[in-house]
C-alpha positions in Angstrom: 15.4 -5.9 5.1 12.4 -7.9 5.4 8.7 -7.0 6.2 9.0 -7.9 10.1 12.3 -6.1 10.5 10.6 -2.7 9.1 7.6 -3.6 11.0 9.5 -3.5 14.4 11.0 0.2 13.4 7.6 1.1 12.8 6.6 0.0 16.5 9.7 1.5 18.3 9.1 4.2 19.8 12.7 5.2 20.3 12.8 5.9 16.5 12.1 9.6 15.4 8.5 9.5 13.8 9.7 10.1 10.3 12.1 7.3 10.3 8.9 5.1 11.6 6.9 6.6 8.8 9.6 6.0 6.0 9.4 2.0 7.8 6.0 1.8 7.5 6.3 2.8 3.3 9.2 0.2 3.1 6.5 -2.4 4.6 4.1 -0.9 1.8 6.8 -1.6 -0.7 7.1 -5.4 0.2 3.3 -5.9 0.6 1.1 -3.7 -1.7 -2.0 -5.2 -2.7 -3.8 -2.6 -4.6 -0.7 -0.6 -5.5 2.0 1.4 -3.5 0.3 4.7 -3.4 -3.4 3.4 -3.3 -2.4 1.2 -0.1 -0.8 3.8 1.7 -3.9 6.1 0.7 -6.2 3.1 2.0 -4.3 2.9 5.3 -5.0 5.9 6.0 -8.5 5.6 5.6 -8.3 3.0 7.7 -5.9 4.2 10.2 -6.0 7.8 10.2 -3.2 10.3 9.3 -0.5 8.0 10.4 2.4 10.3 8.8 1.5 13.0 11.6 -0.8 11.0 14.4 1.2 9.0 16.7 -1.5 6.6 17.7 -2.4 6.1 13.9 0.8 5.1 13.0 0.7 1.5 14.8 -2.9 1.1 13.5 -1.8 1.4 10.0 0.9 -1.6 10.0 -1.9 -3.6 12.2 -4.2 -3.2 9.1 -1.4 -4.0 6.9 0.0 -6.9 8.7 -3.5 -8.5 9.3 -4.0 -8.8 5.6 -0.6 -10.0 4.7 -1.2 -12.4 7.3 -3.9 -13.6 5.4 -2.6 -13.5 2.2 0.5 -16.2 3.4 -2.4 -18.3 4.9 -3.6 -18.6 1.3 -0.1 -19.3 -0.1 0.4 -22.1 2.2 -3.4 -23.4 1.4 -2.3 -23.1 -2.4 0.8 -24.9 -2.0 -0.8 -27.9 -0.3 -3.4 -27.9 -3.1 -0.8 -27.7 -5.8 1.2 -30.9 -4.1 -1.9 -32.9 -4.0 -2.8 -32.0 -7.4 0.5 -33.0 -8.8 0.4 -36.1 -6.7 -2.6 -37.0 -9.3 -0.6 -36.1 -11.9 -2.1 -32.5 -12.7 1.2 -30.3 -13.0 0.1 -27.7 -15.2 -2.7 -25.0 -13.9 -5.6 -24.4 -15.8 -5.6 -21.2 -18.0 -8.0 -19.5 -15.7 -6.4 -20.8 -12.4 -5.6 -17.7 -10.3 -1.8 -17.9 -8.4 -1.3 -16.2 -5.0 2.3 -16.6 -5.2 2.5 -13.9 -8.1 1.4 -11.3 -5.9 -1.7 -10.6 -3.6 -4.6 -10.0 -6.0 -6.7 -8.5 -3.5 -6.7 -6.6 -0.1 -7.4 -9.8 2.2 -9.7 -9.3 5.1 -11.1 -6.1 3.1 -11.3 -6.8 -0.4 -14.8 -4.7 -1.5 -13.3 -1.9 0.7 -10.2 -1.8 -0.7 -11.2 -2.1 -4.2 -13.8 0.8 -4.1 -11.0 3.0 -2.5 -8.2 2.0 -5.4 -11.1 2.8 -7.8 -11.6 6.3 -6.6 -7.6 6.5 -6.1 -7.1 5.6 -9.7 -10.3 7.3 -11.1 -8.7 10.6 -9.8 -4.7 10.0 -10.3 -4.4 7.7 -13.3 -7.5 7.2 -15.1 -7.9 10.7 -16.6 -4.5 9.8 -18.3 -5.2 6.5 -19.7 -8.4 7.9 -21.1 -7.3 11.0 -23.0 -5.2 8.2 -25.3 -8.5 6.7 -26.3 -7.2 3.1 -26.2 -9.3 0.1 -27.2 -11.5 -0.9 -24.3 -10.7 2.3 -22.1 -13.6 4.2 -22.4 -15.8 1.1 -21.9 -13.9 0.2 -18.7 -14.3 3.9 -17.6 -18.2 3.3 -18.1 -17.9 0.4 -15.8 -15.9 2.2 -13.2 -18.4 4.9 -12.7 -21.0 2.4 -12.6 -19.2 0.2 -10.0 -18.4 3.1 -7.6 -22.0 4.4 -7.9 -23.6 0.9 -7.0 -21.2 0.5 -4.2 -19.4 -2.2 -6.1 -22.3 -4.3 -7.4 -22.6 -4.4 -11.2 -25.4 -5.0 -13.5 -25.6 -7.8 -16.1 -24.9 -5.3 -18.9 -22.3 -4.0 -17.2 -20.4 -7.3 -16.8 -20.7 -8.1 -20.2 -19.2 -4.5 -21.1 -16.6 -5.0 -18.7 -15.5 -8.7 -20.3 -16.0 -7.4 -23.8 -13.4 -4.7 -23.0 -10.6 -6.8 -20.9 -10.9 -9.5 -24.1 -10.0 -6.8 -26.4 -7.2 -5.2 -24.2 -6.0 -9.0 -23.7 -5.9 -9.4 -27.5 -3.9 -6.2 -27.9 -1.2 -7.4 -25.3 -1.4 -10.8 -27.1 -0.9 -9.3 -30.6 2.7 -8.1 -29.8 2.1 -4.4 -28.3 5.0 -4.4 -26.3 7.2 -4.7 -29.5 5.0 -2.2 -31.2 4.2 0.4 -28.9 5.7 0.1 -25.4 4.0 2.8 -23.6 0.7 1.4 -25.1 1.4 -1.8 -23.5 1.8 -0.3 -20.1 -1.5 1.6 -20.2 -3.0 -1.7 -21.2 -1.8 -3.4 -18.4 -3.1 -0.4 -16.4 -6.4 -0.7 -17.8 -6.6 -4.5 -16.8 -5.4 -3.4 -13.0 -8.4 -1.2 -13.4 -10.4 -4.0 -14.6 -9.4 -6.2 -11.8 -10.4 -3.8 -8.9 -14.1 -3.5 -10.5 -14.1 -7.4 -10.2 -12.8 -7.4 -6.7 -15.3 -4.8 -5.7 -18.3 -6.5 -7.3 -17.1 -10.2 -5.9 -14.9 -10.0 -2.7 -14.9 -13.4 -2.5 -13.3 -13.4 -5.8 -9.6 -13.8 -6.8 -9.9 -11.5 -10.0 -9.5 -13.2 -13.3 -8.6 -9.9 -14.7 -5.8 -9.6 -12.5 -2.8 -7.7 -14.3 -0.3 -10.6 -13.2 -1.9 -13.1 -15.3 -0.9 -11.2 -18.4 
């Protein structure tokens, strides 16, 4: 089913509440800019406890749909820019060009707030496990996450350099055939890049994170 069809179910008061909540979760499966669980958690922060509050459920959908609408507008702008570039003979994207067609790289409309929420969520639920493996770059990214949360998203020049160095280190491991050597280490590395992307979004909410995992 489509996002629109699930949205109709969420808004239909004739449906049992649990079915409406399940429909909202299906909407999140289709649009989850900060990950499935973190998106659900962020919607609860924005709208209230939608799983048990009748009035919070449509509010949560409103927040999700508004962000998705902005992303789709960006997709249309991106498509127009690509068509114009191709007419000029530029058929290949730059290596550092972000591509929103790969998925929403930020929470459109509330990038910093969502990134900080997701970083808090990751730090509680996933980052401790990543740090336990002592993979290259993990400790440095954790230090930057701590600084980012403490500073409300802002990073110092030193932390920027530390993050850039750690991301390059993780990318080199991935590019060196890590998947074939150790699949679990490969997915941990991708997760570290997701965290780094969230830090970038929190620090510069207008940017589309260069560290986005979709560009691996």
